[in-house]
N, C-alpha and C positions, 0 to 999 in steps of 0.2 A: 419386511423384505423390500417394499417399495422405497423406504427411506434409504436403504443401501444402494438401490438403483440411482436415486437422486444424488447421493454423495458421489457415486462413480461418474455420473454425467457431469457434476460440478468439477471434479478433479480433471476430467478430460477437457472440459471447456477451459479451465485455467491453464492447462498445459498448452493447448492450442493458442490461447491468447498470449502466453509468454513466448512461445517459440515463433509465433508470427510477428513478434515485436509490437503487437497492438497495445501492450501495457507499457511500452517504453516511453519514458518522458521525452527522450530525444526525438522519437518518431512523431509524437504528438506536437512537439515544438516545431518540427519541420512542417507539419501539416498547417499549423496556424500561420506560418511564414510563407506558405505556398511554395516550398522548396522541393517537395517530393510528392509523388503520386501514391506512395505506399499506403498511407492511412485512408486516402480517398478510395482506393481500390478495395480495401477491407470493408469500409462503411458502405460502399456501393454494392458489394457482393451481399452483405447482410441485408441491405434494403431490397435487393432483387429477390432473395430467398424469402424474406418476410412477406413481401407482396404475394409471391407465389404460394406460400403456405397458407396465408389468410384466404386467398382465392380457393384453394383446394379444401380448406376446412368448411367454407361456406357452400361450396359446390356439392360436396359429397356428405355433408352433415356428419362430420367426424365427431366421435365421442371421446371424452377424456379417459384417463386411466381408470377412473371410478365408474365408468359407464354412463356418465351424465352427458347430455348433448352440449357441445361447446357453442355458446351464443356470443356474438360480438355485437355490442350495442352500437348504434350509429352515433357518430360524433357530430356535435354542433359545428357548423361552419362559421368560424370567426377568425379573421386574419390577426387581429391584435393579440388575442390570448396566446396563439401559437408563436407569434413573433416575439412577444415579451418573454414568454416561457423559454423559447429557444435561445434568446440573448442571455438570459440569466443562467441557463444551463451551460451555454458555451463559455461565458465568462468564468463560471466556477470551474469548468473543465480546464480552461487555459491557466487559471491561477493555481489550481491544484496539480495540474499535469496528469490528471486521470479522471475518467468518468467512473460511475459506480462499479461496473464490472471489474475493470483493472485495479481498483483499489484493493479488492480482496486478493487478486492475483499477486500484486506487489507485496502485500503483507505475507502471503504464502512463500514468496520468493526470498523473503528475508530483509526487505527494505523497511526497517522499523520506523523511520521518520514518517512514513505514510500513515502510521497509526494516528497521527494528529489529524490528518485529512479524514480518516475513517470516523474518528470520534466527532469531528466537526460536522460531517455529513449526517451522522446519526442524530446529533443534537438538532441540526437544522430540520431534519424530517420530523422529529418529535415536536419542535416548536411550530412547524407548519400544521401538524395535527391539532395543536391547541387552538390556533387562530383560524383554521380552515372555514369554520361556520361563519366567521365575521368577514371573510373576503368575498368579493364579487366573483361569481362563477357563471 
């Protein structure tokens, strides 16, 4: 039954992403050219809600659907790892025209060329998993 709930939430998220044009290549292109506030507004709203929900989870010791306490491990403070990771993520986003969430939305909307991006992202994740232990963390 929980899997059905997760599927419903995923469909809802996909519809919201598509209708808000967050999965639109044109909107993403506008964002990287600093021509429109649209995507910055969506990302900023997501950031505010993310910070708020993490604060509430920590403050009220919220439990997961399985009844387990949600623990958020502290992150190490390192400028270079987040800067390089953000640059790589941003370049991939700019080249593909979509970050991971909208990739699935675009496939669901019928934009079949995005399957190349989905396959490449999956392959890149797999390759990272193979070399992760050899990389500095």
